[in-house]
C-alpha positions in Angstrom: 56.7 80.3 147.1 58.0 83.9 146.7 61.5 82.8 147.7 61.4 79.9 145.2 60.5 82.3 142.4 63.3 84.7 143.3 65.8 81.8 143.4 64.7 80.6 139.9 64.9 84.2 138.4 68.4 84.7 139.9 69.5 81.3 138.4 68.2 82.4 135.0 70.0 85.8 135.2 73.2 84.1 136.3 73.0 81.6 133.4 72.4 84.3 130.9 75.3 86.3 132.0 77.6 83.3 131.6 76.2 82.6 128.1 76.9 86.2 127.2 80.4 86.0 128.6 81.1 82.8 126.7 80.0 84.2 123.4 82.2 87.3 123.9 85.4 85.4 124.1 86.9 84.6 120.7 88.7 81.4 120.5 90.7 80.6 117.4 90.3 76.9 117.3 90.4 74.8 114.1 89.0 71.4 113.8 91.6 68.9 112.9 90.5 65.4 111.8 93.0 62.7 111.2 92.7 60.2 108.4 91.9 57.4 110.9 89.0 59.5 112.3 87.8 60.2 108.7 87.7 56.4 108.0 85.8 55.8 111.3 83.3 58.5 110.4 82.8 57.3 106.9 82.3 53.7 107.9 79.9 54.8 110.6 77.8 56.7 108.1 78.0 53.7 105.6 76.8 51.3 108.3 73.9 53.7 109.2 72.9 54.0 105.6 73.0 50.2 105.1 71.0 49.7 108.3 68.3 52.2 107.2 68.1 50.4 103.8 67.7 47.0 105.4 65.1 48.3 107.8 63.1 49.8 104.9 63.5 46.6 102.8 62.7 44.1 105.6 59.3 43.2 104.2 60.7 42.4 100.8 63.7 40.5 102.2 61.7 38.5 104.8 58.6 37.9 102.6 57.5 34.2 102.5 57.4 32.7 99.1 54.0 31.5 98.0 53.0 28.8 95.4 52.4 31.7 93.0 56.1 32.8 93.3 57.4 29.3 92.6 55.5 28.8 89.3 56.6 30.7 86.3 53.4 32.4 85.2 53.1 34.4 82.0 51.4 37.2 83.9 54.5 37.8 86.0 56.2 39.3 83.0 53.8 42.2 83.0 53.1 43.0 86.7 51.5 46.4 86.0 48.9 44.8 83.8 48.2 42.2 86.5 47.9 44.8 89.2 45.4 46.9 87.4 43.4 44.3 85.5 43.0 41.5 88.1 39.5 40.0 88.5 40.2 39.6 92.2 41.2 43.2 92.9 37.8 44.3 94.3 37.9 41.6 96.9 41.1 42.9 98.5 41.0 46.1 100.5 43.5 48.0 102.6 45.3 46.1 105.3 43.1 45.6 108.4 39.8 46.1 106.6 39.6 42.9 104.5 36.2 41.4 104.2 37.4 38.0 103.0 35.3 35.5 104.8 35.4 31.7 104.7 32.4 31.8 102.4 34.2 34.1 100.0 37.3 31.8 99.9 35.1 28.7 99.2 33.3 30.7 96.5 36.6 31.7 94.8 38.0 28.2 95.0 34.9 26.7 93.5 35.1 29.2 90.6 38.8 28.3 90.0 38.1 24.6 90.0 35.1 24.9 87.6 32.8 23.5 90.4 30.6 26.6 90.5 27.2 25.7 89.3 25.2 27.9 86.8 22.6 29.3 89.2 20.8 31.0 86.4 20.3 27.6 84.7 19.2 26.0 87.9 16.4 28.6 88.4 15.7 28.7 84.7 16.0 32.5 84.4 17.9 34.8 82.0 21.1 36.4 83.3 19.6 39.9 83.3 16.6 39.0 85.5 15.4 41.4 88.1 15.1 40.6 91.8 11.3 40.2 91.5 11.7 37.7 88.6 14.2 35.7 90.6 12.0 35.6 93.7 8.9 34.6 91.6 10.7 31.8 89.8 12.3 30.5 93.0 8.9 30.3 94.7 7.3 28.6 91.7 10.1 26.0 91.6 10.1 25.5 95.3 6.4 24.7 95.3 7.0 22.1 92.6 10.1 20.4 94.1 9.7 20.7 97.8 10.0 17.2 99.4 6.8 17.8 101.5 4.7 18.6 98.4 6.1 16.0 96.0 6.5 13.1 98.5 9.7 12.3 96.5 13.3 12.3 97.4 14.0 15.8 96.0 16.1 17.2 98.9 19.2 17.6 96.8 17.3 19.5 94.1 15.8 21.7 96.8 19.3 22.4 98.2 20.5 23.5 94.8 17.5 25.8 94.4 18.0 27.3 97.8 21.8 27.9 97.1 20.9 29.5 93.7 18.3 31.8 95.3 20.5 32.7 98.2 23.3 33.9 95.9 21.2 35.5 93.2 18.8 37.3 95.6 21.5 39.2 97.4 22.9 42.0 95.4 26.5 41.8 96.6 26.8 38.0 96.3 25.2 38.1 92.8 27.8 40.7 91.7 30.6 38.4 93.0 29.0 35.4 91.3 28.7 37.2 88.0 32.3 38.3 88.2 33.6 34.9 89.2 31.4 33.0 86.8 32.2 35.6 84.0 28.6 36.4 83.2 28.5 39.0 80.4 
């Protein structure tokens, strides 16, 4: 081990002495570049710049066109307004952390197609009702319309009541519903 250390130290000293000697000699050399070499250098830099530009713009160049892109919407004229005033903006989060479930998608599509029922009207409550009022009214209506109690074919009405209660009783889904249904 000791011999190895001595060998390494002697190599370092020898290398430093050569570096010192090389720096002490003064060579008067000038760099001469011909016109052909200048053209080659310039075209190489131009190709590198174009390559970097294409690499950075690859997402824009290769982006798939959607149905929104094909239709000429009025809102496309003012993209900054659309970006900051979109009703759907709260649903979309940073890449990789989206919380868009199948249920959310169906909810949005129903709202767009005007198929979203008025859950407040189904339960017969005002739009500013508290959670306790919603729960109380649901239980009252469920007792009246449950198929086991009424002995009638009221399953569809009970399904509507359950859907309304499910959406309005959960704070997050109620906020989404109010936003999509445009409740003021």
